[in-house]
N, CA and C of each residue as an Amber inpcrd file, in Angstrom:
protein
   471
   1.3380000  -1.0680000  -0.1900000   0.1780000   0.1840000  -0.0230000
   0.5700000   1.6390000  -0.2700000   1.7580000   1.5260000   0.8520000
   3.3490000   2.3880000   0.7150000   3.8300000   2.5920000  -0.4920000
   3.7410000   1.4570000  -1.2360000   4.3730000   1.6000000  -2.3320000
   3.2880000   2.1680000  -3.3930000   2.0270000   2.7920000  -3.1730000
   1.2370000   2.7900000  -4.2610000   0.8390000   4.0600000  -3.8990000
   1.0280000   4.1930000  -2.4070000   0.7660000   5.8820000  -2.1420000
   2.2750000   6.4300000  -2.8570000   2.9370000   6.1030000  -2.8200000
   4.4810000   7.1000000  -2.8440000   4.6950000   7.1530000  -4.7950000
   3.7980000   6.0540000  -5.5950000   3.5310000   6.2970000  -6.9280000
   2.7730000   7.1070000  -7.3140000   1.5700000   7.3720000  -6.6570000
   0.9320000   8.1020000  -6.7360000   0.9760000  10.0060000  -6.1130000
   1.6730000   9.6340000  -5.2580000   2.2150000  10.8560000  -4.9210000
   3.1540000  11.6890000  -6.2570000   3.9380000  10.6610000  -6.9550000
   4.4880000  11.4920000  -7.8490000   3.5650000  12.3020000  -9.0810000
   2.1130000  12.2870000  -8.7950000   1.5070000  12.7690000  -9.8510000
   1.3590000  14.7420000  -8.4740000   2.0930000  15.6840000  -9.5400000
   1.4490000  16.5380000  -8.4470000   0.3720000  17.6170000  -8.2180000
  -0.2570000  17.5660000  -7.2160000  -1.7200000  18.4700000  -7.5100000
  -1.8900000  19.7280000  -6.5420000  -2.4700000  20.5340000  -6.9580000
  -3.0080000  21.6570000  -5.6310000  -3.5070000  20.9980000  -5.1410000
  -3.4380000  22.2350000  -4.0500000  -4.5960000  21.7240000  -2.7920000
  -5.3800000  22.4310000  -2.7760000  -6.4410000  21.8910000  -1.5970000
  -8.1040000  22.7920000  -1.6910000  -8.2380000  22.6160000  -0.0180000
  -9.0750000  24.0000000   0.2510000  -9.6750000  23.3030000   0.9640000
 -11.4600000  23.2800000   0.6590000 -11.9910000  22.4880000   1.0160000
 -13.3400000  22.1590000   0.9650000 -13.9860000  22.3630000   1.9490000
 -15.1790000  23.6090000   2.0100000 -15.6760000  23.9010000   3.0270000
 -17.2140000  23.9460000   3.0080000 -17.9550000  23.8680000   4.1570000
 -19.5120000  23.5530000   3.8190000 -20.0920000  24.4590000   5.4980000
 -21.3640000  24.6480000   4.9700000 -21.9210000  25.0580000   5.9720000
 -23.7520000  24.5410000   5.2970000 -24.4290000  23.9120000   7.1180000
 -25.8770000  23.5210000   6.5060000 -26.4680000  24.8080000   6.8400000
 -28.1010000  24.2730000   7.1190000 -28.9480000  25.6250000   7.2580000
 -29.1420000  25.9600000   8.7090000 -28.6650000  24.7370000   9.8540000
 -28.3160000  24.5880000  11.0250000 -27.2390000  25.7710000  11.5360000
 -26.0690000  25.5410000  10.3880000 -24.8340000  26.2670000  11.4940000
 -23.5040000  25.6640000  10.6450000 -23.9190000  23.9750000  11.1360000
 -22.8060000  22.9140000  11.0870000 -22.0360000  23.4620000  10.4730000
 -21.1510000  23.9230000  10.0190000 -19.5920000  24.0020000   9.3950000
 -18.9590000  22.4670000   9.3430000 -18.0640000  22.6170000   7.7740000
 -16.8140000  21.9280000   8.1000000 -16.2610000  22.2850000   7.0610000
 -14.5280000  21.7020000   7.2170000 -13.8230000  22.2840000   6.5130000
 -12.0260000  21.2770000   6.2760000 -12.6980000  20.2640000   5.2230000
 -11.0030000  19.4630000   4.9770000 -10.4010000  19.6400000   4.0850000
  -8.9610000  19.4820000   3.9130000  -8.1120000  19.3270000   2.7190000
  -8.0460000  18.3760000   1.9610000  -8.1770000  19.0220000   0.7560000
  -8.4750000  17.6420000  -0.1790000  -7.1590000  18.1710000  -1.1290000
  -6.7220000  17.4360000  -2.5470000  -5.7630000  17.3670000  -3.3850000
  -6.4460000  16.6320000  -4.6250000  -7.6810000  16.2620000  -4.1520000
  -8.4010000  15.3040000  -5.0270000  -9.3650000  16.0310000  -5.8450000
  -9.7900000  17.5800000  -6.2300000 -10.1870000  18.1970000  -6.5710000
  -9.9700000  17.9020000  -8.2380000 -11.1750000  18.1000000  -9.2050000
 -11.2860000  18.4080000 -10.8310000 -12.0880000  19.1600000 -11.9030000
 -11.8030000  19.8050000 -12.1420000 -13.1890000  20.3570000 -13.7140000
 -13.6120000  19.2790000 -14.1540000 -14.7070000  19.1750000 -14.2670000
 -14.9830000  17.7210000 -15.1190000 -16.0310000  18.0700000 -16.4400000
 -17.0040000  19.3870000 -15.9250000 -17.7250000  19.9480000 -17.2900000
 -17.3140000  21.4890000 -17.3160000 -17.7540000  22.1380000 -18.4170000
 -17.4300000  23.3500000 -18.9270000 -18.9070000  24.0420000 -18.9740000
 -19.5860000  23.1230000 -19.7220000 -21.2980000  23.3380000 -19.8960000
 -22.1400000  22.1220000 -19.5160000 -22.6670000  21.7580000 -18.3800000
 -22.9690000  22.7280000 -17.4900000 -21.3000000  22.9300000 -16.5530000
 -21.2170000  23.8230000 -15.6700000 -20.0300000  24.1130000 -14.5990000
 -20.4300000  23.1130000 -13.8190000 -19.2940000  21.9610000 -14.5610000
 -19.2760000  20.9240000 -12.5570000 -18.1230000  20.7990000 -12.1070000
 -17.6600000  20.6200000 -11.4020000 -16.2890000  19.9100000 -10.5580000
 -16.7600000  18.5600000  -9.5990000 -15.5090000  17.8450000  -9.1290000
 -15.6370000  16.9400000  -8.6470000 -14.3060000  16.8980000  -7.2210000
 -14.7810000  15.9990000  -6.1310000 -13.7550000  16.1290000  -5.5050000
 -14.0070000  15.1720000  -4.8480000 -12.8810000  14.3660000  -3.7700000
 -13.1340000  13.0170000  -3.0980000 -12.5430000  13.1540000  -1.3800000
 -13.8820000  12.4360000  -0.1110000 -13.7500000  12.7630000   0.9350000
 -13.6470000  11.6180000   1.6910000 -12.6800000  10.7270000   2.9360000
 -12.4410000   9.5320000   3.0130000 -13.8900000   9.7440000   4.0240000
 -14.4310000   8.2770000   3.7850000 -15.6240000   8.2570000   4.1170000
 -15.8350000   7.7490000   5.4510000 -14.0930000   8.0490000   6.2990000
 -14.1720000   7.6460000   7.7420000 -13.7530000   8.9350000   7.5570000
 -13.9260000   9.7750000   7.3390000 -13.6700000  11.5550000   7.5940000
 -14.9800000  12.0030000   8.8680000 -15.0270000  12.2070000  10.0870000
 -15.9320000  13.1110000  10.7100000 -16.9450000  14.3020000  10.2140000
 -16.2520000  14.4470000   8.8980000 -17.0780000  15.5780000   8.4830000
 -17.7630000  15.4570000   7.7190000 -17.7850000  13.9000000   6.9870000
 -18.4600000  13.8060000   5.6710000 -20.0950000  13.4670000   5.7660000
 -20.5370000  12.8560000   6.9260000 -21.4010000  13.4590000   7.3280000
 -22.8010000  14.8000000   7.3690000 -21.5520000  15.7650000   7.4470000
 -21.9130000  17.3480000   7.2540000 -22.3850000  17.9780000   5.9940000
 -21.0680000  17.0870000   5.1350000 -20.9780000  17.8240000   4.0350000
 -21.9000000  16.6790000   2.8570000 -22.6730000  15.8010000   3.5470000
 -23.6990000  14.8690000   2.8880000 -24.8310000  16.1150000   3.0800000
 -25.2910000  16.1160000   4.7100000 -26.9370000  17.0980000   5.1140000
 -26.2100000  18.1620000   4.3610000 -25.6340000  19.0350000   3.6900000
 -25.4910000  20.4650000   3.9320000 -25.8920000  20.7330000   2.2200000
 -25.4430000  19.5560000   1.1920000 -25.8980000  19.7850000   0.1220000
 -25.2200000  21.0980000  -0.8760000 -23.9860000  20.9840000  -0.2810000
 -23.4440000  22.2980000  -1.0620000 -22.4200000  21.9150000  -0.1320000
 -21.2560000  23.1190000  -0.7650000 -19.7670000  22.8870000  -0.3270000
 -18.8230000  24.6360000  -1.2800000 -18.1490000  24.6310000  -0.4650000
 -17.1810000  25.6100000  -1.9450000 -15.7980000  24.9050000  -2.1190000
 -14.8940000  25.2230000  -2.8020000 -13.8600000  24.4210000  -3.2830000
 -12.4460000  25.8980000  -2.6720000 -11.8490000  25.8710000  -2.0160000
 -10.7860000  27.5060000  -1.7170000  -9.5500000  26.3210000  -2.4920000
  -8.6800000  27.0350000  -3.4250000  -7.8690000  26.7940000  -3.9310000
  -7.0210000  27.4530000  -3.4090000  -6.0340000  26.5280000  -2.5640000
  -5.2310000  27.3700000  -1.6840000  -4.0010000  28.5320000  -2.0260000
  -3.4980000  29.5350000  -1.5000000  -2.2960000  30.0960000  -2.4220000
  -0.4270000  29.4600000  -1.9220000   0.4200000  29.8800000  -2.1260000
   1.2000000  29.4470000  -2.6190000   1.8030000  28.9640000  -0.8780000
   1.8240000  30.4980000  -0.4870000   1.3870000  31.0640000   1.1000000
   0.0520000  30.5060000   2.6880000  -0.4920000  29.3850000   1.7370000
  -1.3160000  29.3180000   2.8680000  -1.1420000  27.7920000   2.6680000
   0.1990000  27.5120000   3.2140000   0.5230000  25.7030000   4.1110000
  -0.3120000  25.4170000   5.3800000  -0.1880000  26.5590000   6.0010000
  -0.6980000  26.5670000   7.3580000  -2.0310000  25.7680000   7.4530000
  -2.8810000  26.3980000   6.0600000  -4.1460000  26.2900000   6.3600000
  -5.0210000  25.2180000   5.4420000  -3.9790000  25.2830000   5.0870000
  -4.1640000  22.7050000   4.3950000  -3.6920000  22.2380000   5.5570000
  -2.5840000  22.5060000   6.3490000  -2.4410000  21.5590000   8.2100000
  -3.2980000  21.6680000   8.6620000  -4.1160000  23.2350000   9.3300000
  -5.5060000  23.1930000   9.9240000  -6.2780000  22.2000000   9.5230000
  -6.7540000  22.2600000   8.1820000  -7.9830000  21.6070000   7.7320000
  -7.1840000  20.0000000   7.6370000  -6.4370000  19.8460000   7.8200000
  -5.8410000  18.2420000   7.8260000  -6.2690000  18.0070000   8.9780000
  -6.1300000  18.2320000   9.9780000  -6.2790000  18.0400000  11.3840000
  -6.9480000  17.9040000  12.2700000  -7.3780000  16.7990000  12.6550000
  -8.9930000  17.2450000  13.8960000  -8.9240000  18.0800000  14.9890000
 -10.3240000  18.7210000  14.6040000  -9.9650000  20.0130000  16.1010000
 -11.2420000  20.3740000  16.5280000 -11.6960000  20.9600000  17.2450000
 -13.3080000  21.1360000  17.6700000 -13.1780000  22.0570000  16.5120000
 -12.8050000  23.4110000  16.5340000 -13.4120000  24.1700000  15.3240000
 -12.1490000  24.7740000  14.3720000 -12.0620000  24.1850000  13.2550000
 -11.0440000  24.2270000  12.4080000 -10.9000000  25.4440000  11.7990000
 -12.4290000  26.6220000  12.2510000 -12.4950000  27.8390000  11.6520000
 -12.0060000  28.7380000  12.7970000 -11.3830000  28.4990000  14.0220000
 -11.5830000  29.1950000  14.7680000  -9.9850000  30.0880000  14.5450000
 -10.4060000  31.7120000  14.0900000  -8.9750000  32.0660000  13.7760000
  -8.7510000  32.6760000  12.6860000  -9.8130000  31.5320000  11.9860000
  -9.4160000  31.6670000  10.0950000 -10.5840000  32.9010000   9.4380000
  -9.6340000  33.8400000   8.8310000 -10.3030000  34.5380000   7.9410000
 -11.6320000  34.2170000   6.6740000 -12.4390000  34.6500000   7.0180000
 -13.5260000  34.1600000   5.9970000 -14.5790000  35.1780000   5.5180000
 -15.3550000  35.0670000   4.2670000 -16.5610000  35.5830000   3.8450000
 -17.6000000  34.3830000   3.8670000 -18.6230000  35.1990000   3.6650000
 -19.9590000  34.1620000   2.7190000 -20.3910000  34.1840000   1.8150000
 -20.3950000  33.2520000   1.0020000 -20.7690000  33.2190000  -0.7480000
 -22.0470000  32.8160000  -0.1970000 -23.6340000  33.4240000  -0.4830000
 -24.9020000  32.1690000  -0.1490000 -24.4830000  31.5830000   0.7140000
 -24.2500000  32.0790000   1.9090000 -24.1590000  31.3040000   3.0920000
 -22.8270000  30.3780000   3.8240000 -22.1100000  30.2860000   2.8770000
 -21.1350000  29.4650000   2.7190000 -19.6260000  30.0910000   2.8420000
 -18.9550000  29.5760000   4.2000000 -17.4280000  29.5940000   4.0880000
 -16.9680000  29.7350000   2.9120000 -15.9580000  31.2170000   2.9010000
 -14.9750000  31.0400000   1.5620000 -13.8330000  31.9460000   2.6570000
 -12.7540000  31.0240000   2.2520000 -11.5260000  31.3300000   2.5000000
 -10.3860000  32.0840000   2.2390000 -10.2170000  33.3130000   3.0400000
  -9.6890000  34.5250000   2.6910000  -8.3340000  34.3580000   1.9160000
  -8.0670000  35.0580000   1.0420000  -6.1890000  35.1580000   0.2470000
  -6.4250000  34.0020000  -0.3790000  -7.5240000  33.4140000  -0.3180000
  -7.0220000  32.2380000  -1.8730000  -6.9010000  32.4660000  -3.2190000
  -6.2660000  31.5500000  -4.6340000  -6.5340000  32.1070000  -5.3440000
  -7.7910000  32.1520000  -6.5660000  -8.1750000  31.5330000  -6.0310000
  -9.7830000  30.7580000  -6.6110000 -11.0450000  29.7550000  -5.2670000
 -11.8910000  30.3230000  -5.8510000 -13.3970000  29.2950000  -5.1510000
 -14.2820000  29.0860000  -6.1570000 -14.9080000  28.3300000  -5.4420000
 -15.9540000  27.5110000  -6.3830000 -17.2760000  27.0180000  -5.8960000
 -18.1130000  27.8940000  -4.9700000 -19.8690000  27.3800000  -4.7420000
 -20.4930000  26.6140000  -5.1870000 -20.5140000  25.5600000  -4.6310000
 -20.9650000  24.4940000  -5.6700000 -22.4190000  23.9540000  -4.9620000
 -23.3530000  23.1300000  -5.7380000 -24.5600000  22.5990000  -4.9900000
 -24.0520000  21.4780000  -5.9180000 -24.2210000  20.4770000  -4.3430000
 -23.8230000  18.8500000  -4.6790000 -25.2920000  17.9120000  -5.5730000
 -24.5320000  17.7980000  -6.9330000 -25.5520000  17.1920000  -7.5530000
 -25.8090000  15.6320000  -7.3060000 -24.5600000  14.7210000  -6.8190000
 -24.4300000  13.3480000  -6.2790000 -23.2180000  13.2660000  -5.9530000
 -23.1750000  12.3580000  -5.1690000 -21.9570000  11.5460000  -3.9900000
 -22.1290000  10.3790000  -4.5700000 -20.9440000   9.9390000  -4.8250000
 -20.8640000   7.8160000  -4.7200000 -19.6500000   7.6720000  -4.3900000
 -19.9410000   6.3210000  -3.7360000 -18.8360000   5.8770000  -2.9540000
 -17.7990000   5.3170000  -4.1610000 -16.7780000   5.3590000  -4.0280000
 -15.7110000   5.3020000  -4.4580000 -14.6160000   4.3400000  -3.2000000
 -14.8970000   3.2580000  -2.9790000 -13.9130000   2.3180000  -2.4670000
 -14.0030000   3.0220000  -1.5170000 -12.9290000   3.9320000  -0.1880000
 -13.1890000   4.0980000   0.9810000 -13.0540000   5.8300000   1.0890000
 -13.2850000   5.9180000  -0.0930000 -13.8490000   7.7870000  -0.1240000
 -14.8490000   7.6210000  -0.9230000 -16.1200000   9.1250000  -1.0390000
 -17.2570000   9.2760000  -1.7690000 -16.7260000  10.3590000  -2.9590000
 -17.2700000  10.4230000  -3.5480000 -16.6120000  11.3080000  -4.6750000
 -18.2720000  12.4230000  -4.4530000 -18.2450000  13.4250000  -4.3690000
 -18.8250000  14.5230000  -4.8330000 -18.5990000  15.3190000  -5.9440000
 -20.1100000  15.2170000  -6.6210000 -19.9280000  16.2110000  -7.9540000
 -20.8070000  17.5260000  -7.7610000 -20.2690000  18.4130000  -7.8030000
 -21.1680000  19.8460000  -7.3880000 -21.0190000  20.8370000  -9.2230000
 -22.2670000  21.4260000  -9.0420000 -22.8890000  22.2760000  -9.9070000
 -22.3340000  23.7430000  -9.4280000 -21.4190000  23.7800000 -10.0320000
 -20.9240000  25.3550000 -10.0680000 -21.7880000  27.0720000 -10.1120000
 -22.1080000  27.1060000  -8.7850000 -23.2810000  28.6790000  -8.8530000
 -22.2820000  29.3700000  -8.7520000 -21.6200000  29.6960000  -8.2300000
 -19.9820000  30.9550000  -8.0790000 -19.2530000  31.1110000  -8.0180000
 -18.0790000  31.7480000  -8.4310000 -16.5750000  31.0450000  -8.0140000
 -15.9290000  32.6300000  -8.2100000 -14.9100000  32.3110000  -8.4340000
 -14.1680000  33.8210000  -8.3830000 -12.7220000  33.5440000  -8.2860000
 -11.7520000  34.2440000  -8.5840000 -10.4210000  33.8360000  -8.9360000
  -8.9530000  35.4520000  -8.7180000  -8.1810000  35.2930000  -7.9100000
  -7.0270000  36.3410000  -7.7090000  -5.9120000  35.4010000  -8.4140000
  -4.9360000  37.1990000  -8.1540000  -3.8930000  36.4950000  -9.2340000
  -3.2410000  36.1840000  -8.0110000  -1.6010000  35.0820000  -8.0330000
  -0.7980000  34.7670000  -7.2710000  -0.8330000  32.6600000  -7.6560000
   0.3430000  32.4850000  -6.8850000   0.4930000  30.9730000  -7.0400000
   0.0990000  30.5400000  -6.1330000  -0.6070000  28.6900000  -6.7490000
  -1.0250000  28.2820000  -6.0860000  -0.3080000  27.4410000  -5.3640000
  -0.5970000  26.7940000  -4.1050000  -0.0810000  25.5400000  -2.9490000
   0.1450000  24.5080000  -3.8000000   1.5080000  23.6730000  -4.0310000
   0.9510000  22.4070000  -4.7000000   1.8920000  21.6590000  -3.6540000
   1.4110000  20.2430000  -3.7310000   2.1230000  19.0010000  -3.6570000
   2.2720000  18.0670000  -3.7370000   3.8540000  17.7160000  -3.6740000
   4.3100000  16.6550000  -4.3630000   5.3890000  15.7270000  -4.0780000
   4.7410000  14.2170000  -4.1100000   5.8320000  13.4990000  -2.9550000
   5.5880000  13.4480000  -2.1390000   4.7070000  13.8610000  -1.2050000
   4.7530000  13.9580000   0.4020000   5.0540000  15.5110000   0.7540000
   5.4690000  16.6890000  -0.6110000   5.8570000  17.8110000   0.3040000
   4.9270000  19.1650000  -0.5420000   5.2050000  20.0110000   0.2300000
   4.5460000  21.1560000  -0.4590000   5.7970000  21.6040000  -1.0600000
   5.8520000  22.3930000  -2.2620000   6.0510000  22.3500000  -3.6900000
   6.0940000  23.7870000  -3.9500000   7.3710000  25.0180000  -4.3130000
   6.9430000  26.1730000  -4.9710000   6.7070000  25.9070000  -6.3830000
   5.9910000  26.3410000  -7.9030000   6.1760000  26.0110000  -8.8690000
   7.1030000  26.7670000  -9.3010000   8.1930000  26.4640000 -10.3700000
   9.2740000  26.6140000 -11.1630000   8.8100000  27.4350000 -11.8820000
   9.4820000  28.3700000 -12.8480000   8.8590000  28.7070000 -13.6790000
   8.5400000  28.2220000 -14.9870000   7.4080000  29.2900000 -15.2940000
   6.6680000  28.5320000 -16.0720000   7.6600000  28.4650000 -16.9880000
   6.7850000  26.8350000 -18.0780000   7.1190000  26.5470000 -19.6500000
   6.4210000  27.7840000 -20.9500000   7.2850000  27.7390000 -21.1020000
   6.3500000  28.7590000 -22.3710000   5.9620000  27.4780000 -23.7390000
   4.2090000  27.6270000 -23.2890000   3.6560000  27.3090000 -24.2420000
   4.0380000  27.5200000 -25.6370000
């Protein structure tokens, strides 16, 4: 299993924190690197969450989520939302997008309505329709081979 994980770690990914809130005020957030664009028309994205995650039931109940694409200097947020704690949002600057928590300083966010969720092995795959989004200039946080990385100079297209 470790050798498979190491091989999968050779695929560099961006790092995102997915956040949500239920109508009753429950909030949850989790660090992911399993975010992908699925379709532009309609605008669809997906992400995956461990079935063992304590926040999995909150994401299912909420029916909506925000994918916050972290900036290169936000590894502290990645660590925070990857670590179990009573209130991951304590002291974290956010604003609301249609009642959903959006993290401040990210390079992009996608507020979505959950269309469906499927079991995929030991994870749940959430498919969402993008209802609102935003972006800022800046470098994204990248994860490769078990470590955060800086992007090197862009390769000319």
